[in-house]
N, C-alpha and C positions, 0 to 999 in steps of 0.2 A: 626477428621479433623476439624479445625476452619474455619474462613472465608477466602475467596479468593477474592482479589480485583484487577480488572483490570481497567486501566486508559488510555483513548485515548484523547490526547490533540490536537484538530484541530484548524484551523484558526479562528473559530468563538466560538465554544463551547468546553468545556472539559467534556468528557463523562466517567462515572464510572459505572461499573457493579459489584455488590457484590453477590457472591454465598455462600450459607450456606450448612451444611451437609446434609439437607433434599432435596437439589436440587432447592431450591428457588432462583430466580434471582431478585435483586433489582436494579433499575437504579437511578443514581444521575446525575445531569446535571447542569453546571454553565458556565458563560461566561469565556472564556480563558483570562488569564492575562499575556500578553506577557513580561511585565517587569520582572515578577518573577512567573514562571509557578506553583510553589507550592501553591501560593495563590488561583488560580482557582482550582487546584486539591483538596485543603482543602475544599473549598466551595462544590464542587461536592460530595466529600466523606461524608461530613456532611449532605448533602441533602439525601443521601442513608441511612446513619446512623439513621437519624430522622424517616424514614419510617419503619426501623427495630425496632425502639424503643430503640436505643443505643445513647450514646453521641459519638462525633467524637474520643475522646481519648480512649473510651472503645472499639470501633470498631477496631481501629488500634492496640490496645493491644491484642485483640482476633484473629487478622488475622495471618495466616501462610504464605501466599504468596501475593505478589504484582507484577503484570506485568504492565509495562509502555510502552506506544507507544507515539511517539513524532514527530512533524513536524519541530523541531528546526533545525535539520541538512539540510532538504530540503529547509527551508526558508533561511538559511544562504547561501547555494550555489546559490539559485535563486537571491537573493538580493546582492550577492558578499560581504557578510560581514564575510568572513572567514579569517583565519590567512594569514599573509604575508609569502608566501612559496617559497622557492628556488627549482628549478628543475634541477637535475643533470642527464645528458644523454651522450651517446656515441659521441665523437667528429665527426662532420660531419652530425649529425642529430638533429639540434637544433629546426627544425620547425614542429616537429610531431604534437604538440598541436595547431600550427597555421594553418596547412593544414587540420586538422581534417580528415574526410573521403572523402573530396572532393566533396560531393554531394551538390546539390542545386535545390530547386524548382524554376520554372520559370527561366531557365538558361539564358534567353536573357533579363531578367529584371535587369538593372544596377542601378536602383534608390535606392537600398538598400545597406547600407555600408557593407563592408566585416566584418564578425563577429570577435570579439575579442577572443583571446585564453583564456582558463580558468586561465593559469598563464602568465602573461605579457612576451613577448620575452626577455625584458631586465632582467628578474629574471632567465633565463636559463643559465646553465654553462655547457660547454662541457668538457668532461673528456677524457683524452688519455687512451683508452683501446679498445679492440675489441675481441668479441667471434664470431666465424663463425657459419653457419647454421648447422654444424655438432657438435657443442658444444666445439670445440677445441679453444684454446687461440691463436688468430691471432696476437694480440698486447698486451703485458703484461700491467697491470694496473700501471700507473704512481702515485705512492703513495705520492711522494713529491708534485706533482701538486694537488692532492686531499687535502693535508694539507693546501696549499696556498689558495685553493678555500674555504675550510671551514673558514679559517681566514677572508676572504672577506665576507662570509655569516654572521659570527658573527659581523664584523664591520658594516655591512649595516642593522642590526637589524631584520633579518629573524627569524620568530617564528616557522617554520617547514621546513622539507626537504623531498622531493620526489625524489627517485632514480629509473631510469628506463633505463637500458642498453640494447643494441641490443642482442638478443638471450640469455638473461639471463635465459629464461625458460629452456633452455637445460644445461646451466652451470651457476649457480649463484655465483661462486666464487668471482668475482669482486664486485657484489653488497654486498656480505657478508663482504668483506674486507672494503668497504666504510662504512658500518654500524659500524664496530669496530672503525673506525677512527672518526665517528660522536660521538659516545659514549665517545671517549677519548678527543676530542677537543671541542665538543659542548654538555657537560653534561646537561641533563635535557631538551634538545631540542628534541621534537618528530620527528620521521621520518617514512617514509614508503618505503618498498622495493617491486618492482613489482614482483619479483620472489617468494616472500612469500605471497603477497596479492592475485594476480591473475596471476598465471603462465600459460598464454594461448598465442597462437599466434594471430597475428593482433596487430601491433605496436601501432596504435592510441588508441584502446581500453584499452590496458594495461597501456599506459601513462596516459590516461584520468582518469582511475580508481585510479591509484597511486597518481596523483596530487590532486584529490578530496579528498581522504582518508587522505593524509597528512595535507591538509589545514583544515580539520575538527577537527583534533586531539586536539589542544589546547582548542577549543570552547566546544567540546562534552566531553572531559575529565573533564573540569571545570563544565559544566551543569550536568552531571550524578553524579559527586562526590558531588555537592552542593544539588542535589536532595536527595541522600542517607543521607547526613548530616541532611537536613530539616526533613525527614521522622523519622530518629532516634531521633532528638530532640523532635518530636511531640509524641513520645512514641511507634513507630513501631519496633518490634524486629524480624520479620520474614524475609524470603528470598526475594530479589528484583531480578526481571528479566526484560529484555527489549525485546520488540518484534522487529523482524528483517525483512528486505526485502526478507529473505530466507523462509518465511512462518512459522516461529516458533519464539522461544524466546531464549535468552541466558543471561548469567550473565553480570553484569556491567564490571567486570574485563576483560571478553573477548572482549566486544564491545568498550571499550576505546582503545583497540589495533586495531580495525577495525571498526571505526565509520561510514564508507560508508555504512555498512549494516543497519544503523538506518534510512537511507533515505527511505521514503515511508513505514516506519515501521507500521504505523497505518492502512492505506488502505490494506496492505498485509494480514491483519487479516480477512478482510471481507469475502474472499472466504472460510476461514476456518469455519466461522459461516454459510455461505451459504450452503456448503455441509453437515454440521451437521444438519441444520434444514430441508433440503430436505429429508435426511434419516429419520429424526424423523417423517415427514409426509408421508413417503412411496412413494415419488415422483421421485426416481431414482437418478442416479449418474452423470447426466449432468445438470449443473446448470449455469444460468446467474446471476451474482450478480450485483445489482444496488444500489449504496450507495450514497445517496443525502445529503450532508451536507450543512453548511451554506455558504461555499466558492466555493466548487467544486462538480461535479458529477463524481464519480468513477465507472468504470465498468470493469468486468473481467468475466472469465469463468472457470468452473471446467469440465474437460472431463474424463469421465469414473472413476469418484471418485478421480481423482488426480489434484492437483493444476497445473496450467500451468505457465512456466517459460519462460523468454527470456533475452537476452543480449542487447536488443535494447531500453532500457529505457533512453530517452533523457530528461534532465531537460531543458526546453525551447524547441523551434522548432526543428524538425528533421534536422540534418545536421548542422545547425547554432547554436544550443544549446550546451550543454555539455553532453557527453555520460558516463553513470555509468560504463558500461562494465561487471559488475557482473551479475550473473544469479539471477534475482529478480522475484518475483511473478508478473505476467502480469496483472497489474491493470492500466488502462489508465484513465486519468482525463481531463475534460474539465471545463471551467469556467462557469458552470451553476448550482449554488446552490441556497439556499433560500435567500442569501445576494447578488446575482448577480444583477447588476444595468442594467436597461433598458434605452437605449438611441437611438437617431436618428442620421444617418450619414448626410452628406451634401446633399445627394440626397433625404432625407426624409424617408429612409428605417429604420425600427426599428431593433435594435440588443439587445440581452440580454448577458451580460458578455463580456469579461472575468473579467472586473473590478468588484470588490466586496466591499460592505460596511464593511465587516469584523465583528470583535466584537466591534471596536471602530471606528466610532460611532455607527455602526450597521444600519440595516434598519430604515427608519423613524418611523415605528410602535413601535420600541422599546423605543421611547421617550428619546433618548440619543443624540440628535442633528442631526441625519441623515436627509438629505433633498433630497436625490435623490431616484427615484422609484425603488424598487427591487421586486423580485419574492415573497418574504414574504409579502411585502406591497400589492401586488396584491391579494394574498390569503386573507388577512385581509379585503380588500375592498369588495371581493366577498362574504364575510360573513362565510368563512370556519373556522375562528378561533373565539373562545370565548375570548374576551379581558380580561376577569377576571380569565381565567383558563389557561393561557399560562405557560408552565412548571409547570403544576399542581397547578397553582395559585400563584407561587412564583414571577411571573412577570406579570405586567399589560400592555396590549398593547394600544397604542394611535391610534385608527383607524382614527381619524381626521387628525392627522399628516400624516398618510399613504395616505389619499385622497388628502391632500395638495401637497404631493410629486408627486402624479400621475396627478395633474391638468394641469401643463405645457405641459406634453406629450400628454395628451388627447386633449388639445386645438390645438396643432400643428398637430394632426392627424384628427382633426374634428369629434371626437368621444366622446361618454359619457366616464366618468371615469370607470364605470363598464365594458364597452366593451373593453376599453383600458387594464384594469386589466386582462380580459379574454385572450386578445391577447398575453399579456406578458407570461401568464402561459402556453398557448399552444405553443408559440414560444420556451420557455425553454423546453417543452416537445419534440418538434421537434429536437432540438440540442441533447437531451438525447438519443432519438431514433437513431439518426445517429451514436452516440458513441457506441451504442450497436450493430448496424449493422457493425461497424468497426471491432469488436473482434468476430462477429459470421459469418455473411454472407460473409465478405471479407476474412475470414479464412477457408471458406468452411464448416461452421456449419449452419444448419438450426435452427433458433431460436424456431420454432414451436416443435422441438424435445426436448427442454430443459424446465426446471422449472426456473421461475424467483423468486429469493429471493430478496426482496426489503428492504433496510435499510437506516438509516440516519434520522435525525429529519424532513427533508422536503420530505421524500419519499412518504408518504401518500397522498400528494397533487395531484399528477398527474400520479402515477404508473399504475393505471388502464387504463388511456388513452394510455400510451406508450405500454402496453401489448396488447391492442386492435389493435393497428397499426401493431405491430409485429406478430399478430396471435397466441400468446402464450396462451394455454388453462390452464396451471398450474402456478399460482402466489401465493407466500406466503409473507405476511407481518408478520414477527415474533413479538412476545410480546416485544422483546428487539430490535425492529427496529431502534428506535431512538439512539441506541448505538451499531450499528452492529459490528464495528471493535472492540470495547471494549468487546463485547460479544464473538467474535472470540477468543480473547486472553484466555477466560475461558476454551476453548477446545484445545488450542495450546499445542504443545510439545516443548521440547528444540531441536533446530536443529542447527547443525554446518556441514560445509563441507570443504573438501580439493580437490584441482584440480592440475592435472599435465599434461604437454604436452609430448606426445610421438606419433609420426605418425606411423601408421601401416595399411597395406592393407589386407583385408580378404583373398586374394589369395597368400599372401607372409607374413603370420602372424608371428610376433616375440613373440612367447609364452613366452620365458624366460624373456625378457626386460619388457613386458606388466605385467607379473605377479609380477615381482620385483617392479615395480612402484606401482602397486595396493597394494602390502604389505606395502610399505612406507607410502602411503596415508592412509591406514587403521590404521597404528600405530599412525599417527599424529592426526587423528579424535578421536581415543580412548584415547589419552593423554588428550584431551579436556574434557573428561568425568570427569576427576579428579578435574577440576576446577568448576564443577557445585555445587553450595551451597545446603545445605539441603539434604533431603531424596528424591531422584528421583526414578523413576520406571525402567521398563526394557529397555534395550538397543537394538536398532535395527540398522542395517547398510543397506544402499541402494547403489547399484553400477550402474554407467552410463558411457556410452561412448558418446562423441560428434561426431556423425557420419554423413557421407554424401556419395553419389554416386561420383565417380571420375569426376572432372571438375565442380562440383556444388560449389556454393560460400558459402552457409550457411549450418550449421549442425543442426541436431536434437538430443535432449537428449534421448538416447536410453537406456532403462533399461536392465540389465542383466537378463537372464533367472532365474527362482526361484532356480534351482538347483545350481546356481553359489553361492548362499548365504551359502550353506552348505560347498562347497569346498574351498571358499575364493580365488579361482584362475581358470583360464582356464585350466582344467585338460586335455583337448585334443580337437580333431576336433569336437566331438559332442557338447561341450559346445560353440565352436565358431559358429557352424552352427545355433545353437538355438538363439544366440545373433544376428547374420546377419538376421535371419528370423524375429526377433523382429523389426529390423530396417525396412525391407521390408513392414511388416504389418503397422508400424507407419507411414511410407511415404505414403502408399496407403490411410490411414484414413485421413490424413491432406490434401493431394494434389490429391487424387482420381486416383493415378497412381503408379505403382511400376515397377521395372526393375529387376526381380530375376536373370537374366543372367549376371548383371553387378557386378564388385567387389565393396565392401564397404570400404571406408577409414575412420579410426577414427583418429582425430587430438589431442583430449584431453580426459582424463579419470577422473572420479569424484567419490568420496566416500562420502556419506552423513550420518551423525550420527544423530539418532533420539532417544531421551531419553524421555520416556512416563511420563507424569504428570497426576495427578488424574484430571479428568474431572467432572463437576457437573452431578449428576444423573438426569435422566428425570423424571419430576414430572407431573402427570396428574392433570388437573383441574376438579372441580366438574361439573357433568353434569347438564344441565338446567332442572329445575323442571316444567317450562312451555315452550311451543314451541314459545311463542310470547315474545320477549324481551321488557322490559319496556322502554318507551320513556321518556327521562329526561326533554326535552323541544322541542320548535320549534323555528327556526330562519330563516329569509329571506336569501336565498343564490342564487347566480346567476350561471347559467350553459351555458353561451353563448348568452343568450337573453337579451333584454333590461329590461324585467320584472323579479323580483326575484320570487323564488318558496319557499313556506313555507316548511322547510325542517326538518324532525324529527332529534333530536340530541340524541345520545346514549352515556352514560358514560361507560367506560371499566369496572368499578367496578360493574355494574349491569348486566354484560354479563357472561354467562357460556357456557361450551362446548355443541355444538348442536344448539346454537342460530343462526339464519339466519336473515340478515338485507338486505332488498331490497332497491335499490337506487331510487330516490335520498335520501341520508342520510349522516350524518357526525357522525363518531365514535371518541370520544375524549379520548385518553390515556393521562397520566399525562405529558408525554414528546413528544408526536406527535399526529397528527390529520390524520385520514384516511377519505378521501372523496370518498363515493360510488356514482358513477355518475348515472344518469337515465338509466335504461335498464340493470344495472350491480347489483352484489350482493356480500355479504361477509358472510362466515360461520366460526364460532369459532370452532376450532379443539379441539380434546382431550387434546392436549398439550397447549392449550390456545392461539394458533397462529391464524392468520386470513387467511383463504383460500379464494382467490378472484376469482370470476367468472365474466368474461368480457362479457358474451353473455346474 
């Protein structure tokens, strides 16, 4: 096996992790180049190659796999820089995207304008057709009207088409017929059909997902194909995969057909890394993942060793933003990263984020023209960073510029620059802690029963303070913390799934129709296996039902019993009973209540394909020859007081397994900095990761 390269392009930095046959992981990091992503990728890969002792072309030539995660689709949706898209829907239902789900925070607040739909109302075309709730054709498709509509679409310069008809999840014939007409009359124009992309009930969710997917196709097809061209021109000859919101990766060919799954593709890999490192350290199957980047703080959980998914991923505020609708890894983001800007509102109250300095110009300490105070500037002022060793010495920080950016805020607050910097750092930590509480306490999870795995270039600044507030005894900062999502890609598998809607009650279960649907879904996901490039490993199939008690609003993804995998169908009442019991147990674990006497209704069925890829082997680091780690230097650092503390600085290259560092201290990795606060400590584990003790 040659090298395996994983790339995560964030809003500020592009992270690269390179694994070799011996299990070594090397990190490369560079500023993201939004104008042309490959430039930043090349710089990050070159930085990793230099550490390995290879040239950039040599590393590419010797690599077998490259996995790419991107924020391109997310940014395009948020900034509304997607393709001009026509939305075709059933006559009488033109306002599905306008009305959204009808929810609103602060319902009596009329100061906020009504949110714009994802696709403007003037781009919506009503089509004469109707399928009823039983799947029967109530009104035939008017093909001549469709032809006239497509002529209008062509004349008005639309770049993509989204098609979402009522009840097409039960009978897709009309959507299929429109697809054939699009290919005939609009050759080359990309389109998305709701019945193929996301055949689930709930009209808005299906319509929103279809609209987003279609609008991304021209952009992401061009982006991914350009990336493939750039890599091949640079000498790469291996397989290229793209990480997805489904918690795995897939081929470029598959994702240009479903680009919506590239939204959040980078953050979705952090939980994969989190559970891998928790298992590596023997710390269990329940994990809280905290990924602090330059722009955002992403948080998610792993329950009983399984990634958590939901269909409530909103781009923008809940109800007023745009809903993805697809089942995506549950990672939630807030604007509190290293580049988040600190500011005062009209009442003199300080806030951090969501505005970010990004990569251009970046925080003031980067010396690239930034003038507003950020979290990274605060850490520089507090003495946590060595200005000459940022990014392993590849970038020099301007502490004077950071202090100048902080001065106006400090004067407005009547505080010293150092105390102001401390308040910025702790306020950012409070925001992060609330985000963790949102995915744990608010979901019935006690964070004290979980392990925190911290990642991101800015994670080490305040993760120990966050863990102390949450009462978490087990905290791991991996050796690859600065590139957690990219590291997760190293352990990811190829994942694809197919969903089908078929309502069935457990006390009146339709064995024949459910089994027929499962067989069709299984055949479709297995057909995807043939599109996987290169030599992949074993194939696994996972089966789920989206189930609920009668009269409940939302469903739970309920796994089939293990025996189901052998039979490939519900063989009889015993299989159904085991499935229903799984639902009762899942409901009790999440909501602390179950109702075994009630029938269970399943509205959709899902088959997930997992193709195993080779993961890096676990490599142990050398044990320490001396119990006392060598101190590289001392530096004055501030920990909330007006006076600095002479703080020992440790270089990661001087540390070995078994070394314990008591706070206050600073540990400098080439791509991140770990601050060990007074009264806390860090231990280097056998795998080279940092086990943090908050007591």
